[in-house]
N, C-alpha and C positions, 0 to 999 in steps of 0.2 A: 050517491052523485053528491055531488058540491052544490049547496045553495047557494043561485045566481041571483040569481032577485036585486040588482043590481039594475036603477037609468042608467040610458045611453049617455055619454062620453060629447063634450063638451062640443058642433062636430068639427071646432077650430082647429083642433086637435089634430095632428099628421103623422101617421107611422112611415118607418124603415126609412128609404132613400132620401123622402122631405125632412124629416129628423135629421140624419143625418146634414146633409149642406144648414136646416137652422147653426147645428152646432157648427157649423167651417166658419155658417157667414158670424157665428158670437168672438168663432177666434179672434177675426180681422177689429170688430169694435164692439167691445161688452162695455154694451149700456150703465149698470153699474158693480159697487166696489165693497166687499164687505171689509170692512177695516177695526181693529184691538191694536187701541190707545196705550199704549204705554210708558217709564222714563225708564223703564228701562232698557228701551224698546230707541232711546232721543242718538242724537252723531259725540262716538267718543273727544275728548279732550285730539286727538291726531288725524279726526275724518272720517273717520270707520265706525261705518254704520251698527245700531248697540244690539245685544242677541239674547236669546236667552228661552234656552230650548224646552223644557214646563211650558212657557206662555204659545210658545210655537205650535208644539204637541193636542196642547186646548183651541191653539186655533184652528188644526182642522180640522178634530174630532168635531168642535161649533158649525163650522160651516159644508163636514157633512154632515152634517146634523140637519141643517137649509138648506139643504138638495135637500133631502126627505122628507121633507110633507109637500105633500100628495104628487107634484105632477113635475117639479121643481122647484128652485132654478138649472137649469143646467149649470156646475163651477166650468171654468174657460181654466185651462193652463193650471199652475197651482201657487201654492203663498211665496207668496215675498217681502222682501226687509223695504221698506225705506224708510227715510228719517224719521224716528218716534213713533212707527207704525207695522205690523204688519198687515199687508190687505193677502183678498183672493175675486177675480174678475169675473162677475155673474153675469149670468140673460137670463132673463125672463124679458118673454115680450110676454104686452099689455093685451088686455082679447074680451072682447064685449064682452061680461059673467051676464047673467038670474040674477044670480045671488048680492050681486056690489052695484046700493047704492051711488046715485051721476054726480061723477065729479070724483070718483071712488074713484082709485089701481089697482090693480099684484102688493107693489106695493105698504100706501099707505094702510090696507085691508088688512098686513104679514107686521107691520106695525100694532093699529088699534085692538090685533085680536095679541097676543103678545103681552101689550098693556095690562088687558084684564088678565090674560094667565096671570098675570100676577098679581092684580090685588086678589083674585080667589085663594092662592094658594095666601099669601098676607094672609085677611077676618080667616082661613083654614086653620091658621097654625093657632091662632087666640082658641077654638072650639077647648074646652074641657077632654072632649074625642074626634082630631080629624076624623079629617073624612077621605078617601083614596083618593087618588085622581083620574081613576076609572071616573069612582058616583059626582066628580068636580065637570066631567064631561073632558078629559083633557088629554085624547087618540097619544096610545103612548110616541106617536113615533116624535109626536111632538116636547115630549113631557122631559124624554135624551136631551133632544134642547137642549126642553131650559133648563135643568142639571148642567150640560156646555155653558151656559148663558152661567150659569150660579158659583161656579167652574172662576170664569176669567174676571166675576165684579167680585168673588176668595180672596184673591193678588190681585186688585188694588189696578182694575184694567176693565178699559166700557168700552164698548161698541159703537156701531156705527157702520149705517148704509150711505154710501155715495154716491150720489147720480152726477152722471162724468161727464152731460152734456154741458154740466152749468156750478160745478165741483160746489151743490148743495147738498146735505149729509143730513140725512134722519134718525136719533138716538134709537139704538136698539132699547130693551123693557127687560131688566135681569132680574132676575127673580135672588134672592136675598138663601142662602142654605142653607140655615136657618128654620128659615122656609121650610124648603126641601123636604128637608133631615123630619120635616115638621109627618110627612105623613103616610101612612102605613104601612110595611112589608107588608107586599100580599105573598098569600103565596106563591110558588108557577111548581104542575107538575111535572118532570122526568118530558115526558115527549110532548105537552100542553106548547102549542105554537102559536106565538100571537104580535101582532109586526102588523109592517101595512106590505103590498106590493110593489116590487119594486122594481123586477124583474118577471120578462115574458121564456121559452123555447119553446122549439116544439118537439114532441117524442112522437107521439102515430093520428094519425089521424084524426084520433080518436081519445090521445092523452094532447097532453102539456107539461111541462114545465116549468117552475113555478122560484123567482126569490123570492123569501122576506123580510123585510130590514135589509135587506144588499149582503143575502146568509148563504146558505148550500144550496142550489135548485135541489126540488122535489117535487115528481112526479102526480100528478094528480088525477085521478082514471073518469072518464066521463065529457071532459074539462074539453071545449075545441084551441086553439091556438086560437085563432081571431074571436074567443070567445074572452080568454084571461087576458089580453089586448085590449077592447074595448073597459075589462073589468078597475088595469092599473090604470088605465089613462083616464081613470072617472074618479085617481083616486080610496082605491078603498083597502080600509080597512080588515085584517085576515086573519080568522081564527083554526086550530084545525092538528088536528093530531100526526106527529110525527111516528115513523114509519115502518124496519129497517128490514127487509125482506132478502136470503142470496143476496146481497153486496145496496141495493137498492134502495134509495130516501123514497119511498110515500106519504103522501100527504092524504089524506082522511078523515073525514066527518071536515073538512071544510066546507069555510059560509064563507062569502065575500059584504062589506058592508061598505056603501055610503060613508061617510063623517056627514051629518048635519049639520052638530056640534058645532065645530070649524073649520068652515070650507075654508084653506089660504091657494089660491086659484095664483099662484104664485109660477 
């Protein structure tokens, strides 16, 4: 039986058709845009927009990593070119959160958390024996996002999140590759599963399918779809063992935990 000792998610999250409607609304008028700025993307002398295939690929990975943070934000459309940048529209709704201070919104929490992570990595890299990202209480999904941001920084790009209502931009903190490369490499067993719960589906009345960090679905026995949905909306991280039996993939010894160190309710 999986460990489902996980608090109830915020009641303001809504499943099913209501989520689909939110995504439809987001496509009409997204409130934010993730913007990657680079001189290679500036308009050419003949008026054509600049392009950079490697930068476009890194931008796509960065916005996918951003979307993997807890239950959002939702990406609307795809990455598109503008004069001097690549952009990706984002949608998330600021909701009352018990963990947020008065006057904070989801974006400001995201920025401040990434800034703190960058400071942690800088200080850790100066140690004689640097700690792992888990010892620093940086979630696996977040460290993946930080790697993508570091690769953008390495090629001379900078990233912002623009509030489309007024055009104001918040600089996205980007760690250095050197600081991330100082992290010790963690050994992982071939069938060990570590990641974020990013999708759920029905299997039977007493079992469900789960998707871990956008990977191939696996069956969790003894967990209902309703229970798994609550865990996903609460932003749970997952550990377990992948087992294949008769061509069917199961997640065994599954443990679901809320990340208490980095509540990014975006």
